[in-house]
Structure formats: structure tokens, C-alpha cells
C-alpha positions as CSV (number, residue, x, y, z in Angstrom):
1,X,-18.1,3.8,0.1
2,X,-15.3,1.3,-0.1
3,X,-16.0,-2.1,-1.6
4,X,-15.2,-4.7,1.0
5,X,-14.4,-8.2,-0.1
6,X,-13.9,-11.0,2.4
7,X,-11.8,-13.9,1.3
8,X,-8.6,-15.8,2.2
9,X,-5.1,-14.4,1.6
10,X,-4.5,-16.5,-1.5
11,X,-7.8,-15.6,-3.1
12,X,-7.2,-12.0,-2.2
13,X,-3.9,-12.1,-4.0
14,X,-5.4,-13.6,-7.1
15,X,-8.3,-11.1,-7.2
16,X,-5.8,-8.2,-6.8
17,X,-3.7,-9.6,-9.6
18,X,-6.8,-9.7,-11.8
19,X,-7.5,-6.1,-11.2
20,X,-3.9,-5.1,-11.9
21,X,-3.6,-7.1,-15.1
22,X,-6.9,-5.7,-16.3
23,X,-5.4,-2.2,-15.8
24,X,-2.2,-3.1,-17.6
25,X,-4.2,-4.6,-20.5
26,X,-5.8,-1.2,-20.9
27,X,-2.7,0.8,-20.2
28,X,0.6,-1.1,-20.6
29,X,2.6,1.7,-19.0
30,X,0.3,1.9,-16.0
31,X,1.6,3.5,-12.8
32,X,1.5,1.3,-9.7
33,X,1.9,2.5,-6.1
34,X,3.9,-0.3,-4.5
35,X,3.6,-1.3,-0.8
36,X,6.1,-3.5,1.0
37,X,5.8,-5.8,4.1
38,X,4.2,-9.2,4.3
39,X,0.6,-8.2,3.4
40,X,1.1,-7.4,-0.4
41,X,3.3,-10.5,-1.0
42,X,0.2,-12.4,-1.9
43,X,-0.5,-9.9,-4.7
44,X,3.1,-10.0,-6.1
45,X,3.3,-13.8,-5.9
46,X,0.0,-14.1,-7.8
47,X,1.2,-11.6,-10.5
48,X,4.5,-13.5,-10.8
49,X,2.7,-16.8,-11.4
50,X,0.7,-15.3,-14.3
51,X,3.9,-14.5,-16.2
52,X,2.4,-11.3,-17.8
53,X,4.6,-8.8,-19.6
54,X,5.0,-5.9,-17.1
55,X,8.1,-4.4,-18.6
56,X,6.5,-1.0,-19.3
57,X,4.8,-0.7,-15.9
58,X,6.0,2.2,-13.8
59,X,6.1,2.1,-10.0
60,X,6.4,4.4,-7.0
61,X,7.1,2.8,-3.6
62,X,5.0,4.1,-0.7
63,X,7.9,4.7,1.7
64,X,11.5,4.1,2.8
65,X,13.5,4.0,6.0
66,X,15.9,6.9,6.6
67,X,19.3,6.1,8.0
68,X,20.0,2.5,6.8
69,X,23.3,2.0,5.0
70,X,23.3,1.6,1.2
71,X,22.4,-1.9,0.2
72,X,20.9,-2.9,3.6
73,X,18.6,-5.9,2.8
74,X,15.7,-4.4,4.7
75,X,15.8,-1.1,2.9
76,X,12.6,-0.8,0.9
77,X,14.7,-0.3,-2.3
78,X,16.2,-3.8,-1.6
79,X,12.8,-5.2,-0.7
80,X,11.1,-3.8,-3.8
81,X,13.9,-5.2,-5.9
82,X,13.8,-8.6,-4.3
83,X,10.0,-9.1,-4.0
84,X,8.6,-7.0,-6.9
85,X,11.0,-5.9,-9.6
86,X,12.8,-9.2,-10.1
87,X,9.9,-11.6,-9.8
88,X,7.6,-9.5,-12.0
89,X,10.2,-8.6,-14.6
90,X,9.8,-4.8,-14.1
91,X,12.3,-2.4,-15.5
92,X,14.3,-1.1,-12.5
93,X,14.8,2.3,-14.1
94,X,11.0,2.8,-14.0
95,X,10.6,2.1,-10.3
96,X,11.2,4.9,-7.8
97,X,11.6,4.8,-4.0
98,X,11.2,7.9,-1.9
99,X,14.6,9.5,-1.2
100,X,16.5,7.5,-3.9
101,X,17.7,10.7,-5.6
102,X,19.3,13.8,-4.2
103,X,19.5,15.1,-0.6
104,X,16.9,13.9,1.9
105,X,16.0,17.5,2.7
106,X,14.4,17.9,-0.8
107,X,13.5,14.3,-1.5
108,X,9.8,14.7,-0.7
109,X,9.3,17.6,-3.2
110,X,11.3,15.7,-5.8
111,X,9.1,12.6,-5.3
112,X,5.9,14.6,-5.6
113,X,7.1,16.1,-8.9
114,X,8.0,12.7,-10.3
115,X,4.6,11.3,-9.5
116,X,2.9,14.2,-11.2
117,X,5.2,13.9,-14.2
118,X,4.3,10.3,-14.6
119,X,0.6,11.3,-14.8
120,X,-0.3,10.2,-11.3
121,X,-0.7,6.7,-9.7
122,X,-3.3,4.6,-11.4
123,X,-3.6,2.0,-8.7
124,X,-2.1,2.2,-5.2
125,X,-1.5,-1.0,-3.3
126,X,-1.9,-0.4,0.5
127,X,-1.5,-2.4,3.7
128,X,-2.4,-1.0,7.1
129,X,-0.5,-1.0,10.4
130,X,-1.9,-2.1,13.7
131,X,-2.1,1.6,14.8
132,X,-4.0,2.4,11.6
133,X,-1.1,3.9,9.5
134,X,-1.1,3.6,5.8
135,X,2.3,4.2,4.2
136,X,4.2,5.5,7.2
137,X,1.5,8.1,8.0
138,X,1.3,7.6,11.7
139,X,-1.7,8.8,13.8
140,X,-2.0,12.6,13.7
141,X,-0.9,12.8,10.0
142,X,-2.8,15.4,8.0
143,X,-5.1,14.2,5.3
144,X,-3.5,16.8,3.0
145,X,0.1,15.7,3.7
146,X,2.5,15.0,0.9
147,X,5.7,13.0,0.7
148,X,7.9,13.9,3.7
149,X,10.2,12.7,6.4
150,X,8.4,11.4,9.5
151,X,9.2,9.8,12.8
152,X,7.9,6.2,13.4
153,X,6.0,5.4,16.5
154,X,7.4,2.9,18.9
155,X,4.5,0.5,18.1
156,X,5.4,0.6,14.4
157,X,9.1,0.0,15.1
158,X,8.1,-3.0,17.3
159,X,5.8,-4.4,14.6
160,X,8.6,-4.1,12.0
161,X,11.3,-5.5,14.4
162,X,10.6,-9.0,12.9
163,X,12.6,-8.0,9.8
164,X,15.6,-6.9,11.9
165,X,17.8,-8.5,14.6
166,X,16.1,-6.4,17.2
167,X,13.8,-3.4,17.6
168,X,16.9,-1.2,18.2
169,X,18.0,-1.7,14.6
170,X,14.7,-0.5,13.2
171,X,15.2,3.1,12.0
172,X,13.4,5.9,13.9
173,X,12.8,8.0,10.8
174,X,11.3,7.3,7.4
175,X,10.2,9.1,4.3
176,X,6.7,8.4,3.1
177,X,4.0,9.4,0.6
178,X,1.5,11.5,2.5
179,X,-2.2,10.9,2.9
180,X,-2.8,13.6,0.4
181,X,-0.4,11.9,-2.1
182,X,-2.1,8.5,-1.6
183,X,-5.6,10.0,-2.0
184,X,-4.6,11.4,-5.4
185,X,-4.2,7.8,-6.8
186,X,-7.1,6.8,-9.1
187,X,-7.8,3.5,-7.3
188,X,-6.8,2.4,-3.8
189,X,-6.5,-1.3,-3.2
190,X,-6.1,-2.0,0.6
191,X,-5.3,-5.5,1.9
192,X,-5.2,-6.8,5.5
193,X,-5.0,-10.2,7.0
194,X,-5.2,-11.5,10.5
195,X,-6.8,-10.6,13.8
196,X,-4.1,-8.1,14.6
197,X,-5.4,-5.9,11.8
198,X,-9.1,-6.1,12.7
199,X,-9.3,-3.0,14.9
200,X,-7.5,-0.9,12.3
201,X,-9.7,-2.1,9.5
202,X,-12.9,-1.4,11.4
203,X,-11.6,2.1,12.2
204,X,-10.6,2.7,8.5
205,X,-13.8,1.4,7.0
206,X,-16.5,2.2,9.5
207,X,-15.0,4.6,12.1
208,X,-15.1,8.4,12.1
209,X,-12.8,10.1,9.6
210,X,-10.1,11.3,11.8
211,X,-6.3,11.9,11.8
212,X,-6.2,9.6,14.8
213,X,-6.9,6.7,12.4
214,X,-5.0,7.6,9.2
215,X,-6.5,4.7,7.4
216,X,-9.9,6.4,7.6
217,X,-8.7,8.7,4.8
218,X,-9.8,6.0,2.4
219,X,-13.4,7.0,3.2
220,X,-12.7,10.3,1.3
221,X,-11.7,8.5,-1.9
222,X,-14.2,7.7,-4.6
223,X,-12.7,4.3,-5.7
224,X,-11.5,2.0,-2.9
225,X,-11.3,-1.8,-2.8
226,X,-10.6,-3.5,0.6
227,X,-9.6,-7.1,0.5
228,X,-9.6,-8.8,4.0
229,X,-9.7,-12.2,5.4
230,X,-12.2,-13.4,8.0
231,X,-10.0,-12.5,10.9
232,X,-9.3,-8.9,9.7
233,X,-13.0,-8.5,9.0
234,X,-14.1,-9.7,12.4
235,X,-14.8,-6.3,13.9
236,X,-16.8,-4.9,11.0
237,X,-20.3,-4.0,12.0
238,X,-21.8,-4.3,8.5
239,X,-20.1,-7.5,7.6
240,X,-23.3,-9.2,6.5
241,X,-24.0,-6.4,4.1
242,X,-20.5,-6.6,2.6
243,X,-20.9,-10.3,2.0
244,X,-24.4,-9.7,0.4
245,X,-23.1,-6.9,-1.8
246,X,-20.2,-8.9,-3.1
247,X,-22.5,-12.0,-3.8
248,X,-24.9,-9.8,-5.7
249,X,-22.4,-7.6,-7.6
250,X,-23.4,-7.1,-11.2
251,X,-21.3,-9.2,-13.6
252,X,-20.5,-6.2,-15.7
253,X,-19.2,-4.1,-12.8
254,X,-15.5,-4.2,-12.3
255,X,-13.7,-3.7,-9.0
């Protein structure tokens, strides 16, 4: 069962930073799975404020658009550089983005091999889409899927249009880690904020395990932490238990 922690965005970022820095203290060259979008910014901002030495940390981005011109400011390579690598002082050569090497036709297999060669992802940061996608694994994605090229739903394109001049500029295709790839990470750290994410969070945490709700794949993982604010938690049936469990968590037990 996932551990559900309900707290505001700033506190969630600080708690996530605590978890990541504890990992890096144990393993300076830890492998992080890096999500983009507005949700994980609280984590990266909290980490940047700590000023920790993360120069040996390795990173694998969750996904990337297909079809944007090189250097486009909303490509996830540009976003990762701007919002993660530079503020945290990561070594750019140690951070991969899907499709950043070689032809797109073989990029998925190449990315999978690179993750395996790095020893796997130690901690995967995740957000969740309003349609329940994690990474860019839209509804219907196989729980065993690996990194591959996918087609975005219109809902996802409309949700991401805020980063572009119009929805027409949002790419139709992407390359994303698969649900099987994500599930191989040792620890999943999922964050969600706002009422718009409430239905997706309820489906992911408490709903049936189904490809129609890709986020529900987290129920099959042995080590999952879900950090949500009050609005995103508002549709959880067992919310009182989650609060009780967090309040009574043994001091020696880590996230």
C-alpha cells in the first residue's frame, strides 16, 4: 500500500527534498527519475535552497516531446536544464532525456539499456495527469510497457497548452518511459496538487488496478510515497486513515 501524506505544496517539496538528500547521503551517485511540469517544481526549488552537493547524481527524464525543433524552450531537455540541472548544480553529462541520442526509431531501446547500465532508478519523481497518466503513459498503456513513442490524448495536449502559444503548437507525439520502466524504480515519489488532480489521485490510490487509469500501476509497487495537498486528496475515501497513519508513523521508519 502506498504511503499517503497530506500537506501543502511547500511542505511537500521540503519533505521530498529530505527523502532525496537522505538517499544521496547514502549513495552520492544516486539515480533519480526526473519529472517535468509545474508539480515537481516544489521539490526542485526545495533542493536548490539546501545547496547540497549533487554533482555525482545521475538523472533520467521521464519523457520528451517528439517533433519540436532543437533548442525549443518547452522541450523537456530545455526544461530539465533550466529547472533542474542548473539550479541543482547537476552535471549535464549525467542527465539523459528520452530520444536525446540516435534515431527516434531506436531511442526507446537505447534508453532502456542506459537505465539498466546505470543500475536502475533509485527514486522516481512522478506527477499525474488529469486523465491519470504518469509519464506520458495515456489510458490504455500496458503495465509492462517500456520506453517508446506514444500519441498524446487531446486532453493532455490541452492541459499542456499553457506552456505554448496555443494547443496547436503542442506536439501530438512523445517518447516516454513505460509503466514497466517506472515500476522498476526502487522508490516511487508521486506528487499532486489541486482539485483538478483529485479524481486521478483517487483512481491511482484507491481505484481498481486498470490500464484505464495508468496511475493505478503504483498499487503494484512495494515502495510508493504519495504527497498531496488537501484539494488533491479531497476524493480519497480513506483520508482519515491516511492522516492517522502519518501522525502515528514510528520515528525510526523512513519514507
